[in-house]
C-alpha positions in Angstrom: -17.6 6.0 -37.0 -13.6 5.0 -37.5 -14.5 1.8 -36.0 -17.1 0.7 -37.8 -14.8 1.7 -41.4 -12.2 -0.7 -39.4 -14.3 -3.3 -38.7 -15.4 -3.2 -42.5 -12.2 -3.5 -43.8 -11.3 -6.6 -41.9 -14.4 -7.9 -42.8 -13.1 -6.9 -46.4 -9.5 -8.7 -45.8 -11.0 -11.6 -44.5 -13.4 -12.5 -47.3 -10.7 -11.7 -49.9 -8.4 -14.5 -47.8 -11.4 -17.0 -47.5 -11.5 -16.7 -51.3 -8.8 -18.7 -52.3 -9.0 -21.4 -49.9 -12.5 -22.1 -51.4 -11.7 -22.1 -54.7 -12.5 -25.5 -56.2 -9.9 -27.6 -58.2 -10.4 -28.5 -61.2 -12.7 -31.7 -61.6 -9.2 -34.1 -62.6 -7.4 -32.4 -59.3 -10.1 -33.5 -57.0 -9.6 -36.3 -54.4 -12.8 -37.9 -53.2 -13.8 -37.8 -49.6 -13.8 -41.7 -49.1 -12.5 -45.3 -50.9 -16.1 -46.1 -51.5 -16.7 -42.5 -53.0 -14.1 -42.8 -55.5 -14.6 -46.4 -56.5 -18.2 -44.8 -57.7 -16.8 -41.7 -59.7 -16.5 -42.1 -63.1 -13.1 -41.8 -63.8 -12.8 -45.3 -61.5 -15.7 -46.9 -63.1 -14.3 -46.2 -66.7 -10.3 -47.0 -65.3 -11.8 -50.6 -63.5 -13.7 -51.6 -66.8 -10.4 -50.2 -68.8 -8.2 -52.6 -66.9 -11.4 -56.1 -66.7 -11.3 -56.5 -70.1 -7.7 -56.7 -71.1 -7.0 -60.5 -71.6 -3.5 -62.2 -72.0 -4.1 -65.4 -74.0 -7.9 -65.1 -74.2 -7.8 -64.5 -70.1 -8.7 -61.8 -68.3 -5.2 -60.7 -66.1 -7.7 -59.4 -63.5 -10.5 -59.7 -61.2 -12.7 -56.5 -60.9 -12.3 -57.3 -57.1 -8.8 -56.9 -57.6 -8.6 -53.9 -59.0 -11.3 -52.4 -57.0 -9.2 -53.4 -54.0 -6.0 -52.0 -55.3 -7.9 -48.4 -56.1 -8.9 -48.6 -52.6 -5.3 -49.3 -51.5 -3.9 -47.0 -52.8 -6.9 -44.2 -52.0 -5.1 -44.3 -48.9 -2.0 -43.5 -49.4 -1.0 -39.5 -48.3 1.2 -38.7 -51.0 -1.6 -39.3 -53.6 -3.4 -35.7 -53.4 -5.8 -36.6 -56.0 -8.3 -39.0 -58.3 -5.7 -38.4 -60.9 -3.1 -39.9 -59.4 -4.4 -42.7 -58.1 -5.7 -44.3 -61.1 -1.9 -43.7 -62.3 -0.2 -45.2 -59.8 -3.1 -48.1 -60.1 -2.5 -47.7 -64.2 1.4 -48.3 -63.6 1.1 -50.5 -61.4 -1.1 -52.5 -63.6 1.4 -51.9 -66.5 3.8 -53.9 -64.8 2.4 -56.2 -63.2 0.9 -57.6 -66.5 4.7 -57.6 -68.6 3.0 -54.5 -70.8 5.6 -52.0 -69.3 8.0 -53.4 -72.0 10.7 -54.4 -69.5 9.9 -58.0 -69.3 10.0 -58.6 -73.4 13.7 -56.1 -73.1 14.6 -58.5 -70.6 13.7 -61.8 -72.0 15.7 -60.6 -74.9 18.7 -60.3 -73.2 18.4 -63.2 -71.2 18.0 -65.2 -75.4 21.0 -63.5 -76.0 23.3 -63.7 -73.2 22.5 -67.3 -73.6 23.1 -67.6 -77.0 26.2 -66.0 -77.0 27.4 -68.5 -73.9 26.3 -71.5 -75.4 28.6 -70.0 -79.4 31.5 -69.6 -76.3 31.0 -73.3 -74.9 30.5 -74.4 -78.9 33.9 -72.7 -80.1 35.9 -74.0 -76.7 34.2 -77.7 -76.8 32.4 -77.4 -73.3 29.4 -79.3 -73.4 
């Protein structure tokens, strides 16, 4: 009788310990089983369409094939623990590559200012 109670308690504790491990993550925190499965998810398809439709001077900035390749490569990185983190990293990279992060415009402004200052100094001191 004592052994039966002990084994029931042990089983109950085992179930309690298993439950937290079995709890599902919210959908935005899940990571697909493979890169191929990830590419087929609605969030990945939406991401690909978003970036494929971006244009610069009337021309597409990126090909679907390139966006898919980037997503697959980022999916393999162990530090990215969810599909959302993969698309976030890809979003950051594509923004930087396309010059949409604002840094390129900022740096071009500084270049124009510095060139203007140099021209001004040259004109004051009679340089060519």
